[in-house]
matplotlib code that plots the C-alpha trace (Angstrom):
import matplotlib.pyplot as plt

x = [-65.1, -62.3, -58.6, -57.9, -60.7, -59.5, -56.0, -57.1, -59.4, -57.2, -53.8, -52.4, -51.0, -52.5, -49.1, -49.1, -52.7, -51.7, -48.7, -51.1, -53.2, -50.1, -49.3, -52.9, -53.5, -56.2, -58.6, -61.0, -64.6, -65.4, -64.6, -66.3, -67.5, -64.3, -62.3, -61.2, -60.8, -63.8, -63.5, -66.4, -66.8, -65.4, -62.3, -61.8, -62.0, -59.5, -57.1, -57.3, -56.8, -53.6, -52.3, -53.1, -51.2, -48.3, -48.1, -47.3, -44.2, -45.7, -44.3, -46.8, -46.5, -47.4, -50.3, -51.6, -51.5, -53.1, -56.1, -56.6, -55.3, -58.2, -55.6, -53.6, -52.5, -52.1, -50.6, -47.6, -47.0, -47.4, -44.8, -42.4, -43.0, -42.3, -39.0, -37.9, -38.9, -36.8, -33.8, -34.2, -34.4, -31.3, -29.4, -30.5, -29.8, -26.4, -25.8, -27.2, -24.9, -21.9, -22.8, -23.2, -19.8, -18.2, -19.9, -18.7, -15.1, -15.4, -13.5, -11.7, -11.9, -12.8, -9.5, -10.5, -13.9, -12.4, -9.9, -12.6, -14.7, -11.8, -11.1, -14.8, -14.8, -11.6, -13.2, -16.0, -13.7, -13.8, -10.1, -8.9, -5.6, -7.3, -9.5, -6.5, -4.6, -7.6, -8.0, -4.3, -4.5, -7.9, -7.7, -8.0, -9.5, -12.7, -15.4, -15.3, -18.8, -17.5, -14.6, -17.0, -19.3, -16.4, -15.0, -18.4, -18.8, -15.2, -14.5, -10.8, -8.6, -5.9, -8.2, -10.2, -7.0, -6.2, -9.7, -9.5, -6.1, -7.6, -10.5, -8.2, -6.5, -9.8, -10.5, -13.8, -15.6, -15.9, -17.7, -21.2, -21.4, -19.5, -22.1, -24.8, -22.9, -22.6, -26.5, -26.8, -29.1, -26.3, -23.8, -20.9, -21.5, -21.6, -18.4, -16.5, -17.8, -16.5, -13.1, -12.9, -13.9, -11.3, -8.6, -9.9, -8.5, -10.3, -13.2, -15.8, -14.4, -14.1, -17.8, -18.9, -16.8, -18.4, -21.8, -20.8, -20.1, -23.9, -24.4, -26.4, -23.7, -21.0, -18.4, -19.0, -18.7, -15.4, -13.8, -15.0, -13.6, -10.2, -10.0, -11.2, -8.8, -5.8, -7.2, -7.6, -11.3, -12.3, -15.8, -14.2, -13.1, -16.2, -16.2, -12.5, -12.8, -15.7, -13.4, -10.8, -13.5, -14.9, -11.4, -12.3, -9.1, -8.2, -4.5, -5.3, -8.0, -5.4, -2.9, -5.6, -6.4, -2.6, -2.4, -5.4, -4.0, -1.2, -3.6, -3.6, -7.3, -8.3, -5.8, -7.7, -11.0, -9.7, -8.3, -11.6, -13.4, -11.1, -11.4, -15.2, -15.3, -13.0, -15.2, -18.4, -17.2, -19.0, -15.8, -14.3, -10.8, -9.2, -11.1, -9.9, -6.3, -6.8, -8.2, -5.2, -2.8, -4.5, -3.8, 0.0, 0.1, -2.2, -0.4, -1.7, -2.6, -5.9, -4.2, -1.4, -3.9, -5.9, -2.7, -1.7, -5.2, -5.0, -1.6, -3.5, -6.3, -7.6, -7.0, -3.4, -2.9, -4.3, -2.3, 1.0, 0.2, -0.5, 2.7, 4.8, 3.3, 3.9, 7.6, 8.0, 6.3, 8.5, 11.6, 10.6, 10.2]
y = [15.0, 17.4, 16.5, 17.9, 15.8, 12.7, 13.2, 13.5, 10.5, 8.2, 9.1, 9.7, 13.1, 15.5, 15.6, 11.8, 11.8, 14.3, 12.0, 9.1, 11.2, 12.2, 8.5, 7.6, 5.5, 7.7, 10.0, 12.0, 11.5, 15.2, 18.8, 21.5, 24.7, 26.3, 23.5, 21.6, 17.8, 16.0, 12.3, 9.8, 6.8, 4.6, 6.9, 6.5, 2.7, 2.8, 4.8, 2.2, -0.5, 1.3, 1.6, -2.0, -3.3, -0.9, -2.4, -5.8, -4.3, -3.7, -0.8, 1.8, 0.4, -3.1, -1.5, 0.0, -3.4, -5.1, -2.7, -2.1, -5.1, -7.6, -10.3, -9.7, -12.9, -12.2, -15.6, -14.9, -11.5, -12.7, -15.5, -12.8, -10.7, -13.7, -14.3, -10.6, -10.5, -13.6, -12.1, -8.8, -10.6, -12.7, -9.5, -7.7, -10.8, -11.0, -7.3, -7.7, -10.7, -8.7, -5.7, -7.9, -9.4, -6.1, -5.0, -8.2, -7.4, -4.1, -2.0, 1.0, 3.1, 3.2, 1.6, -1.4, -1.6, -1.5, -4.2, -6.5, -5.8, -6.6, -9.9, -10.9, -10.2, -12.2, -15.2, -15.1, -14.7, -17.0, -17.3, -20.2, -18.4, -15.2, -17.3, -19.1, -15.9, -14.4, -17.5, -17.4, -13.8, -13.5, -15.2, -12.0, -9.6, -11.6, -12.9, -16.6, -17.1, -15.9, -18.4, -21.2, -20.3, -20.3, -23.6, -25.3, -24.3, -24.6, -27.3, -26.6, -28.9, -26.3, -23.5, -25.8, -26.7, -23.1, -22.3, -25.2, -23.9, -20.5, -22.0, -24.1, -20.8, -19.2, -21.6, -22.3, -19.5, -21.7, -24.5, -23.2, -22.5, -25.7, -27.6, -26.2, -27.4, -30.9, -30.9, -29.7, -31.8, -31.5, -34.4, -32.3, -29.6, -32.2, -33.7, -30.4, -29.5, -32.7, -32.3, -28.7, -29.8, -32.6, -29.9, -28.0, -28.7, -28.7, -30.4, -28.7, -30.1, -33.5, -33.4, -32.5, -35.4, -37.8, -36.6, -37.2, -40.8, -41.3, -39.5, -41.4, -40.3, -43.0, -40.7, -38.2, -41.1, -42.2, -38.8, -38.3, -41.7, -41.1, -37.7, -39.0, -42.0, -39.7, -37.9, -41.0, -41.3, -44.9, -44.2, -44.4, -48.0, -49.7, -47.4, -47.8, -51.6, -51.3, -49.2, -51.9, -54.5, -52.2, -51.2, -47.5, -45.6, -49.0, -48.1, -44.9, -46.7, -49.4, -46.6, -45.0, -48.3, -48.8, -45.4, -46.1, -49.5, -47.9, -48.1, -51.8, -52.0, -50.5, -52.7, -55.7, -54.2, -53.4, -56.9, -58.4, -56.3, -57.4, -61.1, -60.8, -59.7, -62.5, -65.0, -63.8, -65.3, -62.6, -60.9, -61.9, -63.2, -59.8, -58.3, -61.1, -60.4, -56.7, -57.6, -59.9, -57.2, -54.8, -57.1, -56.7, -53.4, -54.3, -55.5, -57.9, -61.5, -61.4, -60.3, -62.8, -65.7, -64.6, -64.5, -67.9, -69.3, -67.4, -68.9, -72.2, -70.6, -72.4, -69.3, -69.6, -65.9, -65.2, -68.0, -66.7, -63.1, -64.2, -66.4, -63.5, -61.1, -63.6, -64.0, -60.2, -60.2, -63.0, -61.2, -58.1, -60.0]
z = [-35.3, -35.9, -36.0, -32.5, -31.0, -32.8, -31.6, -28.0, -28.1, -30.2, -28.7, -32.2, -32.7, -35.2, -37.0, -37.4, -38.6, -41.3, -42.1, -42.5, -44.8, -46.9, -47.4, -48.4, -45.3, -44.0, -45.8, -43.7, -44.8, -45.1, -44.5, -42.5, -44.1, -43.0, -44.7, -41.5, -41.7, -40.3, -39.3, -39.3, -37.0, -39.8, -40.0, -36.3, -36.6, -39.4, -37.2, -34.5, -37.1, -38.3, -34.8, -34.0, -37.0, -36.3, -32.8, -34.4, -36.0, -39.5, -41.5, -42.7, -46.2, -44.9, -42.9, -46.1, -47.9, -45.0, -45.0, -48.7, -50.7, -51.2, -51.9, -48.8, -47.1, -43.3, -42.5, -44.7, -43.3, -39.7, -40.4, -41.7, -38.6, -36.4, -38.3, -38.0, -34.3, -33.6, -35.4, -33.5, -30.2, -31.0, -31.9, -28.7, -26.6, -28.0, -27.3, -23.7, -23.1, -24.4, -22.2, -19.1, -19.8, -20.1, -16.9, -15.1, -16.1, -14.1, -16.7, -15.2, -18.3, -22.0, -22.9, -20.8, -22.5, -25.9, -25.0, -23.7, -26.8, -29.0, -27.2, -27.4, -31.1, -31.5, -29.6, -32.2, -35.2, -38.2, -37.9, -35.7, -35.2, -33.9, -31.6, -30.2, -29.5, -27.8, -25.6, -24.6, -23.7, -22.1, -18.8, -16.8, -19.3, -20.4, -18.0, -17.6, -19.0, -22.4, -22.2, -21.3, -24.2, -26.6, -25.2, -25.5, -29.2, -30.4, -33.1, -33.7, -31.6, -31.0, -30.1, -27.8, -26.0, -25.5, -24.2, -21.7, -20.5, -20.0, -18.1, -15.9, -14.9, -14.1, -11.2, -9.6, -11.4, -14.4, -12.6, -12.7, -16.5, -17.3, -15.2, -17.4, -20.4, -18.9, -18.8, -22.4, -24.7, -27.4, -27.1, -28.4, -25.8, -23.0, -24.1, -24.4, -21.0, -19.3, -21.0, -19.7, -16.2, -16.3, -16.5, -13.5, -10.0, -6.7, -4.9, -7.0, -10.3, -8.7, -7.6, -11.2, -12.6, -10.1, -11.2, -14.8, -14.1, -14.0, -17.4, -20.0, -22.5, -22.5, -23.8, -21.0, -18.5, -19.9, -19.9, -16.3, -15.2, -16.7, -15.0, -11.6, -11.9, -12.0, -8.9, -6.9, -7.3, -6.6, -8.0, -11.4, -11.1, -12.7, -15.7, -16.2, -16.2, -18.7, -20.9, -21.0, -22.0, -24.7, -26.0, -25.4, -24.4, -22.8, -22.3, -20.5, -18.5, -17.4, -16.5, -14.3, -12.6, -12.0, -10.3, -8.2, -7.2, -5.2, -2.3, -1.2, -0.3, -3.6, -5.5, -4.2, -5.3, -8.8, -9.2, -8.1, -10.6, -13.4, -12.4, -12.3, -15.9, -16.8, -15.0, -16.6, -19.9, -21.9, -23.1, -26.4, -26.7, -27.3, -24.3, -22.1, -23.2, -22.3, -18.9, -18.3, -19.3, -17.0, -14.1, -14.7, -12.8, -10.0, -6.9, -4.3, -3.9, -5.8, -9.0, -8.5, -8.1, -11.1, -13.2, -12.1, -13.1, -16.4, -17.2, -17.7, -19.7, -22.8, -24.8, -25.7, -26.1, -22.7, -21.1, -22.7, -21.6, -18.0, -17.9, -19.1, -16.6, -13.8, -14.8, -14.6, -11.1, -9.9, -11.1, -9.1, -5.9]

ax = plt.figure().add_subplot(projection="3d")
ax.plot(x, y, z, "-o")
ax.set_aspect("equal")
plt.show()
């Protein structure tokens, strides 16, 4: 079969067939009387083998090794191809993400495009200072998804704070990507997400925080409870009381309970919850003192009765604490 016929049947151009021959990949079995290349059935099969290997991403040099080296190990080469392919996909995915973000920013001209690219690069800089400056200047220029991605991966405290500030100014548009972060399998990502949500205002943020109260991650639950407590969310009460018992941000938890107790009905509920923990007898001495101290800022008869009982407690530190709190309450009457 002559080269023109081979090209038509194989889909490989005559020029490429000559190139394969020049590299030693393909050698036509014979020549016609007029000196034209003549390809056998085995030559045709080799062409298809070459094309099949090229379709996997092998270079022509690797194709030659695969076909001609008796000691060739295909498993090693395939593993290398997998690695290279993953790297290429990661690069192209990163490029696609960047292009989508630029498109979402709706740039009016090339100056805007260049500005967005510069800010995206700064957000990914190794310099914490550059990342912080980019966060503080990118509220309107960079799509919120880029800010969320940066916030969920940021390890520097100052930069993380700047990113949360930027997200708080972006409004409800940050909620969806932050909700995805809240469901991340990575603990650090979940915790960064809930801290960012805690700084957002509005019903949407509050709803996500209520959902976070059911998280299996205790740190996420605690952040959510503190944020909800400052917003008047009574759902947070059980977690806030647990935080006092467990001495986990117990002062902040007590402050949040105090703020919630400005509503009389809720004050009674909070006092009852604190008393229940005291009555269970499972808390150690220091936890009982913290629970007693938390009652100090809870108004209402339930808290007063509990403090009167605690003033007679067998734990002297608890009794003295309750007596002192009662004296302050009496002085305020």
